Every structure is written in C-alpha cells, then in structure tokens.
C-alpha positions in Angstrom: 0.0 0.0 0.0 2.4 2.6 -1.3 -0.4 5.2 -1.2 0.6 5.8 2.5 4.0 7.2 1.9 3.0 10.8 1.0 0.7 10.9 4.0 3.7 10.1 6.2 5.7 12.8 4.7 2.9 15.4 5.1 2.3 14.4 8.7 6.0 14.5 9.6 6.5 17.9 8.1 3.4 19.3 9.7 4.0 18.1 13.2 7.6 19.1 13.2 6.5 22.7 12.4 4.0 22.9 15.2 5.4 21.3 18.3 8.6 20.2 20.0 9.3 16.7 21.4 6.9 15.3 24.1 7.8 15.9 27.7 5.6 13.4 29.3 -7.6 12.1 19.9 -15.5 12.6 15.7 -16.3 10.3 17.3 -17.5 11.9 20.4 -21.0 11.2 21.7 -23.6 13.7 22.7 -26.9 13.2 24.5 -29.2 14.5 21.8 -29.4 15.5 18.2 -29.3 19.3 17.4 -29.9 21.3 14.3 -27.5 24.1 13.7 -29.8 26.9 12.9 -33.1 26.0 14.4 -35.1 27.0 11.3 -38.7 25.9 10.7 -39.2 22.5 9.0 -42.0 20.8 7.1 -43.8 17.8 8.4 -41.3 15.4 6.8 -38.3 17.2 8.5 -37.1 19.2 5.5 -36.6 22.9 5.7 -39.1 25.1 3.9 -36.8 27.8 2.4 -38.0 30.7 0.3 -37.3 31.1 -3.4 -34.7 29.0 -5.1 -32.6 28.3 -2.0 -31.4 24.7 -2.0 -31.1 23.0 1.4 -28.0 20.7 1.8 -28.4 18.4 4.8 -25.3 17.3 6.7 -25.2 14.8 9.6 -22.4 14.2 12.0 -21.8 12.8 15.5 -18.7 15.1 16.2 -20.1 16.6 19.3 -16.7 17.9 20.5 -16.6 20.5 17.7 -20.3 21.3 17.7 -20.2 24.8 19.1 -17.6 26.1 16.7 -19.0 24.2 13.7 -22.6 25.5 14.3 -21.2 29.1 14.4 -19.4 28.5 11.1 -22.5 27.1 9.6 -24.6 30.0 10.7 -22.1 32.4 9.2 -22.2 30.5 6.0 -25.9 30.6 5.8 -26.0 34.3 6.5 -23.3 35.2 3.9 -22.1 32.8 1.2 -25.3 30.8 1.4 -27.5 33.8 0.8 -25.3 34.9 -2.1 -25.3 31.4 -3.7 -28.7 30.2 -2.8 -27.6 27.5 -0.4 -28.7 26.7 3.2 -26.9 24.1 5.3 -29.0 22.0 7.6 -26.4 20.7 10.0 -27.4 18.1 12.6 -25.3 16.5 15.3 -26.4 13.1 16.7 -25.4 11.4 19.9 -24.6 7.8 20.6 -27.4 6.6 18.4 -25.7 8.0 15.3 -24.6 4.7 13.9 -28.1 3.3 14.0 -29.7 6.5 12.7 -27.4 6.9 9.7 -27.6 3.2 8.8 -31.4 3.3 8.6 -31.4 6.6 6.7 -28.8 5.5 4.1 -30.6 2.2 3.5 -33.9 4.0 2.9 -32.2 6.7 0.7 -33.9 9.2 3.0 -31.1 10.7 5.0 -28.6 13.5 4.6 -26.7 14.7 1.5 -23.4 14.6 3.3 -22.5 12.5 6.4 -19.6 11.7 8.7 -18.3 8.3 7.6 -17.3 5.7 10.1 -14.2 3.6 9.4 -16.0 0.7 10.8 -18.9 0.8 8.3 -18.0 3.1 5.4 -16.6 0.3 3.2 -19.9 -1.5 3.5 -21.8 1.6 2.6 -19.6 2.0 -0.5 -20.1 -1.6 -1.5 -23.9 -1.4 -1.0 -24.1 1.8 -3.1 -25.3 4.0 -0.1 -22.2 6.2 -0.5 -21.1 7.6 -3.9 -17.8 9.0 -5.2 -17.2 12.7 -4.6 -16.6 13.1 -8.4 -20.3 12.3 -9.0 -21.0 15.8 -7.7 -20.8 18.5 -10.4 -18.1 21.0 -9.6 -16.2 18.7 -7.2 -12.9 19.0 -9.1 -11.8 22.0 -7.2 -11.8 20.1 -3.8 -10.4 16.9 -5.3 -7.5 18.8 -6.9 -6.2 19.7 -3.4 -5.3 16.0 -2.8 -3.0 13.7 -4.8 -4.3 10.1 -5.0 -1.0 9.1 -3.6 -1.9 10.9 -0.4 -5.1 8.8 0.0 -5.6 5.4 1.6 -7.2 2.5 -0.4 -9.9 1.0 1.7 -10.5 4.2 3.6 -10.9 7.1 1.2 -10.4 5.2 -2.1 -12.5 2.3 -3.4 -12.2 0.8 -6.9 -9.9 3.7 -7.8 -12.6 6.3 -7.0 -12.4 8.9 -4.1 -15.3 8.7 -1.7 -14.1 10.8 1.1 -11.0 12.9 2.0 -8.7 13.0 5.1 -9.4 16.1 7.2 -7.2 15.6 10.3 -4.8 13.4 12.1 -5.9 11.7 15.3 -3.4 10.8 18.1 -3.9 8.8 21.3 -2.6 9.5 24.8 -3.3 8.9 28.5 -4.8 11.5 30.8 -4.6 11.6 34.6 -6.5 13.5 37.2 -3.6 15.0 39.1 -5.9 15.9 42.1 -6.7 12.3 42.7 -3.1 11.3 42.3 -2.1 13.8 44.9 -4.9 12.7 47.3 -3.7 9.1 46.9 -0.1 10.0 47.5 1.0 8.8 44.0 4.2 10.6 43.0 5.0 9.1 39.6 2.9 8.9 36.4 2.2 5.3 35.4 4.2 4.3 32.3 3.0 0.7 31.9 -0.4 -0.9 32.0 0.6 -2.9 35.1 1.2 0.4 36.8 -2.1 1.8 35.6 -3.8 -1.1 37.3 -1.8 -0.6 40.5 -2.5 3.2 40.6 -6.2 2.7 39.7 -6.5 0.5 42.8 -4.7 2.9 45.1 -6.9 5.9 43.8 -10.1 3.9 44.3 -9.2 2.8 47.8 -8.1 6.3 48.8 -11.4 7.9 47.5 -13.8 5.9 49.7 -16.4 5.5 47.0 -16.2 9.1 45.8 -13.9 8.3 42.8 -12.5 5.4 40.9 -9.2 4.7 39.2 -10.4 3.9 35.6 -13.4 4.0 33.3 -14.9 1.8 30.6 -17.8 2.7 28.3 -19.0 -0.6 26.8 -22.1 1.0 25.2 -19.8 3.0 22.9 -17.9 0.3 21.1 -15.5 2.7 19.5 -13.9 3.3 22.9 -12.6 -0.3 22.9 -10.8 0.4 19.6 -9.5 3.9 20.5 -8.8 3.6 24.2 -7.3 0.1 24.3 -5.7 -0.9 21.0 -5.1 2.4 19.3 -3.7 4.0 22.4 -1.3 1.0 22.7 0.0 1.1 19.1 3.5 2.1 20.2 3.6 -1.0 22.4 2.0 -3.4 19.9 3.2 -2.2 16.6 -0.4 -2.2 15.3 -4.0 -1.4 16.4 -5.5 -4.9 16.4 -4.9 -5.2 12.6 -1.2 -5.5 11.7 -0.7 -4.2 8.2 2.9 -5.3 8.1 1.9 -9.0 8.3 -1.5 -8.5 6.9 -3.2 -10.3 9.8 -5.3 -9.5 12.9 -3.3 -9.8 16.1 -5.7 -8.8 18.9 -4.0 -11.5 21.0 -0.9 -9.3 21.2 -3.0 -7.1 23.5 -3.6 -9.9 26.0 -1.5 -8.3 28.8 -3.4 -5.1 28.4 -6.8 -6.9 28.4 -5.7 -8.9 31.5 -4.8 -5.6 33.3 -8.2 -4.2 32.5 -9.9 -7.4 33.7 -7.8 -7.0 36.8 -9.0 -3.5 37.4 -12.6 -4.8 37.1 -11.8 -7.5 39.7 -10.2 -4.9 41.9 -13.3 -2.8 41.8 -11.3 0.1 40.3 -13.5 0.7 37.3 -16.3 3.3 37.6 -19.5 1.3 38.4 -22.1 0.7 35.7 -19.6 0.6 32.9 -21.5 -2.3 31.3 -24.3 0.1 30.3 -22.3 3.3 30.2 -21.7 5.3 27.0 -18.7 7.4 26.2 -20.4 10.7 27.1 -21.4 9.5 30.6 -17.9 8.1 31.3 -16.1 11.2 30.1 -18.5 13.4 32.1 -17.5 11.5 35.2 -13.8 12.1 34.5 -14.6 15.8 33.9 -16.3 15.9 37.3 -13.2 14.7 39.0 -14.4 11.2 39.8 -12.0 9.1 37.7 -8.2 9.0 38.1 -6.9 7.6 34.8 -8.4 7.6 31.3 -7.2 6.8 27.8 -8.0 9.4 25.2 -7.9 10.5 21.6 -7.0 14.0 20.4 -10.6 14.9 20.0 -11.0 14.5 23.8 -9.1 17.7 24.4 -12.3 19.5 23.1 -14.5 17.1 25.1 -12.7 18.2 28.4 -12.5 21.9 27.5 -15.7 22.5 25.6 -18.3 19.6 25.8 -17.6 18.6 29.5 -15.2 21.2 30.9 -13.1 19.4 33.4 -13.3 20.5 37.0 -10.1 18.7 37.9 -6.4 19.3 37.2 -5.9 17.0 34.2 -2.6 16.2 32.7 -1.9 14.6 29.3 0.8 11.9 29.4 2.4 9.4 27.1 0.4 6.2 26.4 1.3 3.3 28.7 3.5 0.5 27.5 3.3 -3.2 28.1 6.8 -3.7 29.5 9.3 -1.5 31.3 11.8 0.3 29.1 9.6 2.3 26.7 8.2 1.7 23.2 9.4 -0.8 20.6 7.3 0.9 17.9 6.3 4.3 16.7 3.0 5.8 17.9 0.3 5.4 15.3 -1.9 8.3 14.2 -5.1 7.9 12.2 -6.0 9.9 9.1 -9.6 11.0 9.9 -12.2 11.7 7.2 -14.8 14.5 7.7 -17.7 13.9 5.3 -18.8 11.4 2.6 -21.6 11.8 0.0 -24.8 9.9 0.3 -26.6 8.4 -2.7 -29.5 10.8 -2.0 -27.3 13.8 -2.9 -27.5 12.7 -6.6 -31.2 13.4 -6.6 -30.7 17.1 -5.8 -31.7 19.8 -8.2 -28.1 21.0 -8.4 -25.4 18.7 -7.1 -22.8 21.5 -7.6 -24.3 23.2 -4.5 -23.7 20.1 -2.5 -20.1 20.0 -3.8 -19.8 23.7 -2.7 -20.9 22.8 0.8 -18.5 19.9 0.9 -15.6 22.1 -0.2 -16.6 24.7 2.4 -16.5 22.2 5.2 -12.9 21.3 4.1 -11.9 24.9 3.7 -8.5 25.8 5.2 -9.9 28.8 7.1 -12.4 26.7 8.9 -9.8 24.1 9.8 -7.5 26.8 11.0 -10.1 27.8 13.6 -10.6 24.2 14.6 -6.8 23.7 15.0 -6.3 26.9 17.1 -9.3 25.9 19.3 -7.8 22.5 20.0 -10.2 20.4 17.8 -8.2 18.9 15.0 -4.6 18.4 13.9 -4.8 19.3 10.2 -4.0 16.5 7.7 -2.8 19.0 5.0 0.4 20.8 6.1 -0.6 23.8 4.1 -3.2 24.7 6.7 -0.5 25.4 9.3 1.0 28.1 7.1 -1.9 30.3 8.0 -2.6 29.0 11.5 -1.5 30.4 14.8 -0.3 28.4 17.8 -3.0 26.9 20.0 -3.0 27.7 23.7 -5.7 25.1 24.5 -4.9 23.0 27.5 -3.5 19.5 26.5 -3.4 20.2 22.8 0.4 20.5 22.5 0.8 17.1 24.2 -1.6 15.4 21.8 0.4 16.9 18.8 3.7 15.7 20.2 5.4 12.3 20.1 8.4 10.9 22.0 11.5 11.5 19.9 9.1 12.5 17.1 8.5 8.8 16.4 5.1 8.4 14.8 3.5 6.9 11.6 0.1 7.2 9.9 -1.6 3.9 10.2 -3.0 2.0 7.2 -6.6 1.1 6.7 -8.4 -1.8 8.6 -10.0 -4.3 6.2 -12.9 -5.1 8.6 -15.2 -3.2 6.3 -14.6 -5.5 3.4 -14.4 -9.0 5.0 -17.1 -11.3 6.2 -16.7 -13.6 9.2 -18.7 -15.6 11.7 -19.6 -14.4 15.2 -19.1 -11.2 17.0 -17.1 -8.2 15.9 -13.9 -7.2 17.7 -15.8 -4.5 19.6 -18.6 -6.8 20.5 -16.1 -9.5 21.6 -14.2 -7.1 23.9 -17.4 -5.7 25.4 -18.7 -9.2 26.1 -15.3 -10.2 27.6 -15.2 -7.2 30.0 -18.8 -7.7 31.1 -18.1 -11.3 32.1 -20.0 -12.9 29.3 -17.5 -15.7 28.5 -16.7 -18.9 30.4 -13.4 -19.1 28.5 -10.3 -17.1 29.6 -9.2 -14.0 27.8 -6.4 -15.7 25.8 -8.9 -18.2 24.3 -11.4 -15.4 23.5 -8.8 -13.2 21.7 -7.3 -16.2 19.8 -10.8 -17.1 18.6 -11.3 -13.4 17.5 -8.1 -13.4 15.5 -8.9 -16.8 13.9 -12.4 -15.6 12.9 -11.1 -12.3 11.4 -8.2 -13.8 9.7 -10.5 -16.4 8.3 -12.4 -13.5 6.7 -9.2 -12.1 5.2 -8.4 -15.5 3.6 -11.7 -15.1 1.6 -10.5 -11.9 -0.1 -8.8 -12.3 -3.5 -5.1 -11.5 -3.6 -5.6 -8.2 -5.5 -8.0 -6.9 -2.9 -6.0 -8.1 0.1 -2.7 -6.5 -1.1 -4.3 -3.0 -0.7 -4.3 -3.6 3.1 -0.8 -5.0 3.4 2.1 -2.6 4.0 4.9 -2.1 1.5 8.4 -2.8 2.6 9.0 0.9 3.1 6.3 1.1 5.8 8.4 0.9 9.0 6.5 0.8 12.3 9.6 0.0 14.4 11.3 2.9 16.2 14.4 4.2 14.5 
C-alpha cells in the first residue's frame, strides 16, 4: 500500500512545524441531536426555504466540535449561502448516530453529506449507499487539493474512486486526574499498563467511593478500539490489525486486556460501565471522579468544551506493556470528515452540495478548529496560515516521544465477512463477564475468525491492506 508514503511525509513535516518533542484524539457522543440553525421545517423534517434556496443536509456525531461548527454554519448561511442560494441544515447526533445513519442510508432518506465511520464506510460504499465525490458536479476544485498518492485505499479510495477525504490526524494518549493522584499519594505517572492497574486500585481505595481509578464505556464500542488498541499502538506495533503481516493480532494485546480485567476484579472501574456510553464516562472524569483515562486527540475538546473538566488533568504518554519504553512508533489515524450519500445525486443542483463539501474542508475553517484544539490538520498547508494553539492539552496530543510516529493503514474489517461477534462486541462481552473461556482463548478465537475472513479476499484486494516494505513501524 504505497499510497501511504506521501501521508507520512505530510504528517511528519506538519508536526515538526507545530510542536517540540513530548515531555511526558469525531467520534464523540452527545446526548441528543441538534440542528445548527433551528429553522422551521416541514412535516417530513425538511426545511421550507423561500425562493430557489437549496437545502443541503449534513449529519455528524462530532459533538466535540459542535459549538464552533454551528457558528461556522450560521455564518455561511447568512453570507455565502444567501449569495449562492444554499442553506446548510447541520445536525449532530449522539450515541445513536450509527443506527440512525444506517437506517437513513438504507432508505435513501437521510442527509446529502454525512460523517463516515471507518468501521462501516466500506460496507456503505459496497452497497451503493455512499457515492464518489466526483459524482457531484463541480467537485474537481476540492479533489484537486489532494493527490491520490496521499489517500488510503480501503479508507478514502475504493475501486480507484475517491469517496471521502482526510481532514485531520488523530493521536492517542493517557490523561490523569492530578488531584486524585495527589490525594492518593502517588508521585509518579504510570508508564505501563501494570502500573495503571496498581495506581487505579490505590486511587479507588483512597477515594472511599467518591472516585475510581479507571473507566470503561461498553455501550460505545468505538472506545474499545481507541482507548485500548489504538492508544497501545506504540507497544504493539499495530492497532489490532497488523498491516505489516496483513493479519489480525488482537491476541498481542492480551497483557493489556488482562490488566483491564484485573481492574474490574479490583473494583477500580467506575460502576455501571457495562451500560455506560462514552459521554457518561467522560463526564465522570470531567467531574473529577476518575483517576486515569485513555483518550484520543478529540478528547481535548471534550474536556475543554463539551464537558469542561473540574479537575487538574494532565496529558501523558500512552502506557507500554513492559518497562523500558516503546518498541514501535506511535500510530496516528487519518480521519475523514464527510462522505456523499446516494441521496445527494437526486438534488436539483449537485454543484451546490459540492460547494458545501468544499466549504467544510476549507482551510480557514480548519485553522479555527486547530487553534481551538479540535483537530490536527492533515494538510500541512493549513498550518502556514494558523497560529499556535493555547488550548490545554493540545500540545501534548500533537507531540510524540522522539518525534517517532507513523500514519496507520486502513483496517479491512469493512470488506471482510466472518462468523460471530465483531472485535468491539467481543471485547465488550469479555469485559462484562460474558465468556466462560479465559481472555487468551477469546482473543485467539477473535483473531482466527477475522483472519478467516481475510483469507476469503482475493489477492488483489488483500494487497491493498498490506504494508509495502518501506512502511516501517519500528522505532528508528
């Protein structure tokens, strides 16, 4: 997958420009859906604009950026939109987004543009629910900003057509509540998962039921990807899927899973985690009731905007499995902002949808997002016009030990078929005590099932998900 190489160069140049080496990230949930402008709608939910104004509907679940994005949308509607006859109807959904967008796309009755999920987008493309950006009249201007060599097959590119574009880079760290560490008398920041378990127990015991050492949010399956395997990429050399070998290796994370199961046994995990979603869990940390959490770069906005933290929180390096530091580079994810739904092609003027898509990706909008601690820009050109961000925690999420990082390749989960539960469902069942087998057996079975699905792919399709020899995940 040689398409990755340019992305690595862009990311390296960009991060070197913005931050120094580390001293020590839409995906967010929200409780309800919100329309950006509150305009009147007809009985079927569509706006009733005057004249020839065309409404372009956009759906997302990026709650962490909601305040800024809604202000941007309002300005567009009052300026560019009025001039060009476009009105953006922007809606942010909560933890039900995956179900809502799935039903809407299947019925061809949803938005024109939507935030794609890496876990399901390939299936939407295969089913025809998502269409190439080039199907929109006037989309050449946006597409020309990206070389296809910058894009990832199986993520943004399918069958040699571009379906979405990378917007930002997402990094992963650990955050601690320094107040609870001080109260428990813990002087050192944990550097391994074993130490995370030890400190979580100490914090829980010192808090007498008022706080706990760790949280899980099993009702938000994405947290099991981001907060366990993605955050541990520098220890594992992969994020569950190993692109170097072209196989799934969730079993490599067994020591981490065992430490989390240990925290559950210790009573160190915030109660109710089996039925808790990400918003609820992160709100508990913000309220000062959790000592240690794993986080993605988008969580900076969660703890500064969505749920402003009442505690003294500190961003730290991700924990390792063994003493002595990392064997691999930290992996960052190229994150897409919007895809095009099939419904968009039924619009009176698809060029207006292309105009809205290009506006969402506009450099000036991303500059504001970067300066407010929302996104690390994918395109290095954005930083040429951006100022430094003073948002708490943002520098740490944009920084890597010894500047050792790599942009990860696509996960083929979206194109394979396999028996049984998904990786997220398997981990959730394991942490909720649903298996009689031990963790090693459960993870091996997960690997076997997923790798069985890979074997069903033809060689030409599988090679797009296997790293070229130049893709080096080991630390230099």
